[in-house]
N, C-alpha and C positions, 0 to 999 in steps of 0.2 A: 299274251301269257298271263298266267295266274299269279306270278310272283309280284309284279308291281302293284296290283290292287290289294293283295294280301299285305304287303310290306306298308302300303299307304294306309291302310286300315289299322294296322298295329301302331303305326306312328301317330295317327290321328288321336289316339287314347293317351298320348304322352305330351309332355311339354317339351317341344323341340325348338323353343326360342333361344337363340344364341348358338345353336348346334352347328357342326361342321359336317358336310356331306363329301366324303373322301371318294374319289373316282366317280363323281356325280353323273358323268355322261350326260344323258338328255333329261334326267330326273331334276326336279325343282325342290326336293326335300331339303330341309335345313335352311339356316340363315345364310351360311357362307358355303358356296360350292367350289371344291378343289378338283382339278383333273389335269393330267398331263397332257391330254388332247385338247389343243386350244380351239379346235373346230366346234367344240361344244360350248364355247364361250363361258367357261367357268369364271368365278369371281377371282380365283387365284389359280395360276398355273403352277403345278408342283406334283411331287410324288409322296406317297405315303412312306416310302423308304427314308425321306429327310423333310419332314413336315416344316414348312417356313413360318413357324409360330412359336411364341414363347411358352414356356412350361405353364401348365394349369391355365390354358386359355379358354377352354369350352366346357360347358355342362354336359354336353352329349356329342357322340360322334356316330354318324351313320356310314357303315362300311358294308354296302351291299353288293354282292356279286363282283368282287374285286379280287379277293385273296387267291383265287384260282387262277388269275392271270398274271401274278407276281412271279418273278423268277424263282425257280425252285430252290427251296431251303432259305427263302428270305421272309417267310410268314412271320417268324418270331421277331425279326427286326422291325417289321411293319407294325406289329401289335405293340412293341416297345414304344415306338413313336406315338402311337395313338394313346397309350397309357401316360406318356410324358405330358401330352398337350391337355389331357382331361383334368378337370378340376376334381379334388377329393369329393366323393360322393356321385360323381358323374358316371354315365353309362355308354356303352358302345353296343351297337346292333350289328351283328355279323350275320350275313347269308351267304350261302354257296351251294353248288350242286351237290347232292347226296351221292355217296359211293356205294350205296346198296347194290348188291349183286347185280352185275351185268349192265347197269345204267350207263356207265361211262363208255362202254363199247358201242352203244347206240347213240351216244352224243357226237354230232358231227365236229364240234369244236375240239373234242378229245383227239379226233384223228387228224385234224388239220392245223391246230394251234398248240397241241400239248395242253389243253384245258384240263386242269386237275379237278378231281371230286374228292370230297372229304366226308367222313362220317361225323355224326353228331358228337361222339366221343372224342374224335380228334380235335374239333373245334374247341370243346370244352377243356380239353387238356393244354392246347395252345394258349388259351386265355389264362388258365390257372397258373401255367408256368410263368408267364409274364407278371402275374401278381393280381389279376382280376378275380374277383368273387363272381361266381356264375349265378345269375338269379333266374335263369330259365333257358330251357332248350326244347325245340320242337322241331317237326318236320312238316311240310305242307305240299300240295300239288300232286296230281296224279302222274306217275312217270310216263306213261305212254302219251298222254295229252301233251305234256311239256316237251317230249322228244319229238314228236311228229311237228309240233310247232317250231322247234329249233331247226329241223331239216328244212322245213318250208321257208323259214326266215333265211337261213343261209343260202338257199337256192335263189331266192327273191333278190337278196343282197348282191349275189355274184351276177345275176342276170342284169340288174340295174347298173352295175359298174361297167359291165361289157358294153352296154348300151350308152354309157356316159350320163346316166340320169343320177341324181343324188340318192343315197340310200333311203329307203323308207321302211319302217317296220309296220306289221299289221296291228289293227286295233287290240287293245287288251281285253282279256276274257273275264268272266265272273270270278271273284275271289273264292278261295276254299279256306276252310277253317284249319287252324293249327292243330296238329296231332302230337300226342304225347307217345310217338312210336317212331320206329326208323324207317317207316315205309314210304314217306313222301319224297318227292323229287328234290325239294329244296330244304336245306338245314337253315334254321334260325336260332341263334344263340345270343343271349344278352348277358354281357359282363359288366360288373360294377367296380370302379375304383374306390375301394373303401377309405373312409376317412380315418387318418392315423390318430390314435389316442395318445 
């Protein structure tokens, strides 16, 4: 997939020391990895809807490809929790599939799991409503490429489960650039918790 290399490249240009990776899954980004799925061996088992940390604990939070899996209408609650654990001046990186015309209908997870897609503006508004200042928003990834890989990944995952083999994902592809348009498959938005004066 192009998402992980692009996100990794974006993170490599920032200071992520002491950061929290929420819904980390298999990724190793950040200092502390939190996931509700213990099979991924996170540092902390938990959910973004009730983060088990004190207020203002982290300088940064990485929240990639998670918001679309939360229970419907719980996005604001999750972002409030992230805001709570961020230090003043800290940032959050949010990524999610884009809701550009027709893309969600081609996403296998939209059909099978109710996987939601969001526009850049929807994520920007969610962050602002919680109190974040939005410091950037982009999209990236070619829709057709991402969707074809998603179908292949889901079919491979199901086939391996039927055979009793552990799930394995295909290798990651070449990263793409961030676009200041709404055409990319993935939305990437950065919010900052402003320092109170």
